[in-house]
C-alpha positions as CSV (number, residue, x, y, z in Angstrom):
1,M,25.4,27.2,20.5
2,R,21.8,26.9,19.3
3,R,18.9,26.8,21.8
4,L,15.9,24.7,20.7
5,S,12.8,24.8,22.9
6,L,9.5,22.9,22.5
7,P,6.5,23.2,24.8
8,L,5.6,19.8,26.2
9,E,2.0,20.3,25.2
10,D,3.1,20.4,21.5
11,I,4.5,16.8,21.8
12,D,2.0,14.2,20.9
13,P,2.1,11.5,23.6
14,R,1.2,8.9,20.9
15,G,4.8,9.2,19.6
16,V,6.5,8.9,23.0
17,P,7.4,5.3,23.9
18,G,7.7,4.1,27.5
19,D,5.7,3.3,30.5
20,H,3.5,6.4,31.0
21,Q,-0.1,7.5,30.9
22,G,0.5,10.6,28.9
23,P,0.9,14.2,29.9
24,G,0.6,14.8,33.7
25,S,1.5,11.2,34.6
26,S,4.5,10.5,36.8
27,G,6.6,8.9,34.0
28,Y,5.7,11.1,31.1
29,A,8.4,13.8,31.5
30,T,11.0,11.1,32.0
31,A,9.9,9.3,28.8
32,V,10.0,12.5,26.8
33,L,13.5,13.3,28.1
34,A,14.8,9.9,27.3
35,Q,13.4,10.0,23.8
36,A,14.9,13.5,23.2
37,R,18.3,12.4,24.4
38,R,18.3,9.4,22.0
39,A,17.1,11.6,19.2
40,V,19.7,14.3,19.6
41,R,22.5,11.8,19.7
42,R,21.6,10.9,16.1
43,I,22.4,14.3,14.7
44,G,25.8,14.6,16.5
45,G,27.5,17.6,18.1
46,D,27.4,18.5,21.7
47,A,24.0,18.9,23.3
48,Q,22.5,19.4,26.8
49,V,18.9,18.2,27.0
50,R,16.6,19.1,29.8
51,I,13.0,19.9,30.8
52,T,12.6,23.4,32.2
53,G,9.1,24.3,33.4
54,N,6.7,23.1,30.7
55,A,9.2,22.9,27.9
56,L,11.8,20.6,26.4
57,V,15.0,22.6,26.0
58,V,18.1,21.6,23.9
59,D,21.3,23.6,23.9
60,W,23.1,22.2,20.9
61,T,26.4,22.9,19.2
62,P,26.6,21.2,15.8
63,G,29.7,19.1,15.0
64,S,32.2,20.6,12.6
65,G,31.7,19.5,9.0
66,S,28.6,17.4,9.8
67,K,25.6,17.3,7.5
68,S,22.7,19.6,8.1
69,P,20.3,18.3,10.8
70,I,17.5,17.7,8.3
71,D,19.7,15.7,6.0
72,Q,20.5,13.4,9.0
73,I,16.9,13.2,10.1
74,I,15.4,12.1,6.8
75,P,17.2,8.8,6.7
76,E,16.1,8.0,10.2
77,L,12.5,8.7,9.2
78,Q,13.0,6.4,6.2
79,R,14.2,3.7,8.5
80,G,11.0,3.9,10.5
81,N,12.3,6.0,13.5
82,L,9.3,8.2,13.3
83,G,9.0,9.2,16.9
84,E,12.5,10.4,17.3
85,G,12.6,12.0,13.8
86,T,9.4,14.0,14.4
87,L,10.6,15.2,17.7
88,L,13.8,16.5,16.2
89,L,11.9,18.2,13.4
90,Q,9.6,19.9,15.9
91,L,12.7,21.1,17.8
92,L,14.2,22.5,14.6
93,L,10.9,24.1,13.7
94,S,10.8,26.0,17.0
95,E,13.9,27.8,15.7
96,Q,12.7,28.2,12.1
97,P,8.9,28.2,12.2
98,E,8.5,29.0,8.5
99,N,11.1,26.6,7.1
100,A,9.2,24.8,4.3
101,D,11.4,21.7,4.2
102,I,11.0,21.1,7.9
103,L,7.3,21.6,7.7
104,Y,7.0,19.2,4.8
105,N,9.1,16.4,6.3
106,L,7.4,16.9,9.7
107,G,3.9,16.7,8.1
108,M,4.9,13.6,6.1
109,A,6.4,11.8,9.2
110,L,3.4,12.5,11.4
111,S,0.9,11.4,8.6
112,D,2.8,8.2,8.1
113,G,3.0,7.7,11.8
114,H,-0.9,7.6,12.2
115,Q,-1.0,11.2,13.5
116,A,-2.7,12.7,10.4
117,D,-4.5,15.3,12.6
118,L,-1.2,16.8,13.7
119,A,0.2,16.5,10.2
120,E,-2.7,18.6,8.8
121,R,-1.7,21.4,11.1
122,Y,1.9,21.6,9.8
123,L,1.0,21.0,6.2
124,R,-1.6,23.7,6.2
125,R,1.0,26.1,7.5
126,L,3.4,24.9,4.8
127,V,1.1,25.8,1.9
128,R,0.3,29.1,3.6
129,V,3.9,30.2,4.0
130,D,5.1,28.7,0.7
131,P,2.2,28.4,-1.8
132,G,4.5,27.2,-4.5
133,Y,5.7,24.1,-2.5
134,E,4.1,21.5,-4.9
135,N,4.4,18.3,-2.9
136,G,3.0,20.1,0.2
137,Y,-0.5,19.9,-1.4
138,A,-0.1,16.2,-2.2
139,A,0.9,15.5,1.4
140,L,-1.9,17.6,2.8
141,G,-4.4,15.8,0.6
142,V,-3.2,12.4,2.0
143,A,-3.3,13.7,5.6
144,L,-6.9,14.9,5.1
145,Q,-7.9,11.7,3.3
146,R,-6.5,9.6,6.2
147,Q,-8.9,11.4,8.5
148,G,-11.9,10.8,6.3
149,K,-12.0,14.4,5.1
150,S,-12.5,13.6,1.4
151,G,-14.1,16.9,0.5
152,E,-11.3,18.9,2.1
153,A,-8.7,16.6,0.6
154,I,-10.1,17.2,-2.9
155,E,-10.2,20.9,-2.4
156,A,-6.6,21.0,-1.2
157,L,-5.4,18.9,-4.1
158,R,-7.3,20.9,-6.7
159,R,-5.5,24.0,-5.3
160,G,-2.3,22.1,-5.8
161,L,-3.1,21.4,-9.4
162,D,-3.6,25.2,-10.0
163,V,0.0,25.6,-8.8
164,A,1.5,22.5,-10.4
165,P,-0.7,20.8,-13.0
166,N,2.1,18.4,-14.0
167,N,2.8,17.1,-10.5
168,P,2.2,13.3,-10.7
169,W,1.7,12.9,-6.9
170,I,-1.0,15.6,-6.8
171,Q,-2.7,13.9,-9.8
172,R,-2.5,10.5,-8.2
173,N,-3.7,11.6,-4.8
174,L,-6.6,13.6,-6.3
175,G,-7.6,10.6,-8.3
176,A,-7.5,8.4,-5.2
177,S,-9.6,11.0,-3.2
178,L,-12.2,11.3,-6.0
179,L,-12.4,7.5,-6.2
180,Q,-13.0,7.3,-2.4
181,A,-15.7,10.0,-2.8
182,S,-17.4,7.7,-5.4
183,D,-16.6,9.9,-8.4
184,A,-14.9,7.2,-10.4
185,A,-15.2,8.9,-13.8
186,A,-13.3,12.0,-12.5
187,A,-10.8,9.8,-10.8
188,V,-10.0,8.0,-14.1
189,E,-9.0,11.4,-15.6
190,H,-6.5,12.2,-12.9
191,L,-5.1,8.7,-12.5
192,R,-4.5,8.4,-16.2
193,E,-2.6,11.7,-16.1
194,A,-0.6,10.4,-13.0
195,T,0.5,7.3,-15.0
196,R,1.4,9.4,-18.0
197,L,3.5,11.7,-15.9
198,N,5.2,8.9,-14.0
199,E,4.9,5.6,-15.8
200,S,6.6,3.7,-12.9
201,D,4.1,4.7,-10.2
202,Q,2.7,1.4,-9.3
203,R,0.1,2.8,-6.9
204,A,-1.2,5.1,-9.7
205,W,-1.7,2.1,-12.0
206,L,-3.4,0.2,-9.2
207,G,-5.7,3.2,-8.6
208,L,-6.4,3.6,-12.3
209,G,-7.4,-0.1,-12.5
210,Q,-9.8,0.4,-9.5
211,A,-11.3,3.5,-11.1
212,L,-11.7,1.9,-14.5
213,E,-13.3,-1.2,-12.9
214,A,-15.7,1.1,-11.1
215,T,-16.7,2.7,-14.3
216,G,-17.3,-0.6,-16.0
217,E,-14.2,-0.5,-18.3
218,G,-13.2,-4.0,-17.6
219,D,-10.6,-4.5,-20.4
220,A,-8.8,-1.2,-19.6
221,A,-8.9,-2.1,-15.9
222,D,-7.3,-5.4,-16.6
223,R,-4.5,-3.8,-18.5
224,A,-3.9,-1.3,-15.7
225,Y,-3.8,-4.0,-13.0
226,R,-1.4,-6.1,-15.1
227,R,0.9,-3.1,-15.5
228,A,0.9,-2.6,-11.7
229,V,1.9,-6.2,-11.2
230,D,4.6,-6.0,-13.9
231,L,6.3,-3.0,-12.2
232,D,7.1,-5.0,-9.0
233,Q,5.6,-8.3,-8.1
234,T,6.7,-8.2,-4.4
235,T,4.7,-5.3,-3.1
236,D,1.3,-4.9,-1.3
237,A,0.1,-2.9,-4.4
238,A,1.0,-5.9,-6.6
239,E,-1.0,-8.2,-4.4
240,A,-3.9,-5.9,-4.4
241,A,-3.8,-5.8,-8.3
242,R,-3.5,-9.6,-8.4
243,S,-6.6,-9.9,-6.1
244,A,-8.5,-7.5,-8.4
245,L,-7.5,-9.5,-11.5
246,R,-8.7,-12.7,-9.8
247,R,-12.0,-11.1,-8.7
248,M,-12.7,-9.7,-12.2
249,A,-11.8,-13.0,-13.8
250,E,-14.1,-14.9,-11.5
251,A,-17.0,-12.4,-12.1
252,T,-16.6,-12.9,-15.9
253,F,-16.3,-16.6,-15.3
254,R,-19.6,-16.7,-13.4
255,A,-21.4,-14.3,-15.7
256,A,-20.8,-16.6,-18.6
257,L,-22.8,-19.4,-16.9
258,P,-26.5,-19.8,-17.3
259,S,-26.5,-22.2,-14.3
260,T,-24.6,-22.5,-11.1
261,V,-21.4,-24.2,-12.5
262,R,-19.1,-23.9,-15.5
263,P,-18.8,-27.3,-17.2
264,D,-15.2,-26.8,-18.5
265,A,-14.1,-26.0,-14.9
266,V,-15.8,-29.2,-13.7
267,M,-13.9,-31.2,-16.3
268,Y,-10.6,-29.6,-15.4
269,C,-11.2,-30.3,-11.7
270,L,-12.1,-33.9,-12.5
271,N,-8.9,-34.1,-14.6
272,G,-7.0,-32.9,-11.5
273,L,-8.6,-35.4,-9.2
274,E,-7.8,-38.3,-11.6
275,T,-4.2,-37.1,-12.3
276,F,-3.4,-36.5,-8.6
277,S,-4.8,-39.9,-7.6
278,R,-1.8,-41.4,-9.4
279,M,0.7,-39.1,-7.7
280,T,2.4,-38.9,-4.3
281,A,1.5,-36.0,-1.9
282,A,5.0,-34.5,-2.6
283,E,4.4,-34.6,-6.3
284,V,1.0,-33.0,-5.9
285,Q,2.5,-30.3,-3.8
286,S,5.2,-29.5,-6.4
287,V,2.5,-29.0,-9.1
288,G,0.4,-26.8,-6.8
289,F,3.3,-24.6,-5.8
290,E,4.5,-24.3,-9.4
291,I,1.1,-23.1,-10.6
292,A,0.9,-20.7,-7.6
293,M,4.2,-19.2,-8.7
294,L,2.9,-18.8,-12.3
295,G,-0.2,-17.2,-10.9
296,T,1.8,-14.3,-9.5
297,Q,2.3,-13.2,-13.1
298,G,-1.4,-13.5,-13.9
299,L,-3.4,-16.4,-15.5
300,D,-6.1,-15.5,-18.0
301,V,-8.9,-17.9,-17.1
302,N,-11.0,-16.7,-20.0
303,S,-8.6,-17.5,-22.8
304,P,-9.0,-20.8,-24.6
305,E,-5.4,-20.8,-25.7
306,R,-3.3,-23.7,-24.4
307,K,-0.1,-21.7,-23.9
308,H,1.2,-22.8,-20.4
309,N,3.6,-25.6,-19.6
310,L,4.7,-27.1,-16.3
311,E,7.9,-28.7,-15.2
312,N,6.1,-31.1,-12.9
313,L,3.3,-32.2,-15.2
314,P,3.4,-32.9,-18.9
315,G,1.0,-31.2,-21.4
316,E,-0.1,-27.8,-22.5
317,F,-2.7,-26.0,-20.4
318,T,-5.1,-23.0,-20.5
319,G,-5.1,-20.5,-17.7
320,L,-8.4,-21.9,-16.4
321,H,-7.1,-25.5,-16.5
322,L,-4.1,-24.5,-14.3
323,V,-6.3,-22.6,-11.8
324,C,-8.5,-25.7,-11.5
325,L,-5.4,-28.0,-11.0
326,M,-4.1,-25.6,-8.4
327,Y,-7.5,-25.6,-6.6
328,V,-7.6,-29.4,-6.5
329,A,-3.9,-29.7,-5.5
330,F,-4.4,-27.3,-2.5
331,K,-7.6,-29.2,-1.5
332,Q,-5.4,-32.2,-1.0
333,I,-2.2,-30.7,0.5
334,A,-3.6,-27.6,2.3
335,P,-7.4,-27.7,2.4
336,E,-7.6,-24.6,4.6
337,Q,-5.7,-22.5,2.1
338,D,-7.7,-20.0,0.0
339,I,-6.2,-19.6,-3.5
340,G,-8.3,-16.5,-4.2
341,F,-10.6,-18.2,-6.8
342,D,-13.8,-19.9,-5.7
343,L,-14.3,-23.2,-7.5
344,A,-16.1,-24.9,-4.7
345,S,-19.2,-25.7,-6.7
346,E,-17.3,-27.1,-9.7
347,Y,-15.0,-29.1,-7.4
348,A,-18.0,-30.6,-5.6
349,V,-19.5,-31.7,-8.9
350,A,-16.1,-33.1,-10.1
351,Q,-15.8,-35.0,-6.8
352,S,-19.1,-36.7,-7.3
353,F,-18.1,-37.8,-10.8
354,H,-14.8,-39.0,-9.6
355,E,-16.3,-41.0,-6.7
356,T,-18.9,-42.7,-9.1
357,G,-16.2,-43.5,-11.7
358,A,-17.3,-41.0,-14.3
359,G,-14.3,-40.2,-16.5
360,S,-13.1,-36.8,-17.6
361,G,-12.9,-38.0,-21.2
């Protein structure tokens, strides 16, 4: 039988669900006990869970042939059971206070569970007891950055690079911290290295695009953002990259204008108004949604090449023409929808032309 004991004061009340007001309240000990019993059931074996004095105590006999506790806890953390998972890890740590794997997984879980201050404590202990634990520095840097401690994060990550210069996670997190500290040029160096070491790291490509954009390297930033989108179009990182591409395209689009509107965009919007006036609402919707799907792969609004075709509308279109058609379509079918590209001025001019009978040629 193994006895695991954890002082109640070491349990962060933010991770304890239930109707209580935190330590000292009438329902807190009951909530801790209920959570501990649920958590211990996940790792099997026979266990007695109780609160004795000011400590949570578990007398546990592992089941025969079962996986190690940490191998059972990690899948629970990955499924989002952070509260129970971190409590189990803290109990195991009470028995093995210098176990590097427990310290790392506990620090990661607390950091991901919005308890970065507690995570910092365990991750600092990790790199102290095992200075060669590479990913510990990456995790510590993230926990510090999440608390707004950019300087300390950069310091910890640089120490990590001294230990493991080819660790992609340290390189990526150092680049992100440097970018947040407004040192975009230094960030580019580390984010480039992160993408070289791990070409499938979508967040490293996104960060590299942001750093390159901040240093004024627009073409390189465009390529980095597009690579991020290509890796997986369904993630938050992909959406952030698409938003950046739209923002950059719009900035270039506006910079090319000596006045307040771009004439070709006005003509494309006018073409949309005239085309859609001969179509049903359902047909307009089909065109708008089809272009929106194409837009998830990126539309180059600065290229004059007519290389796009639609199933729901005949012809060959430039990227800008399609964006203008989508803008006009959504103005008709969902006017409250923001397509992420501001053509309000061009659309207003096109509307005035359309209402007065001026043709799009």
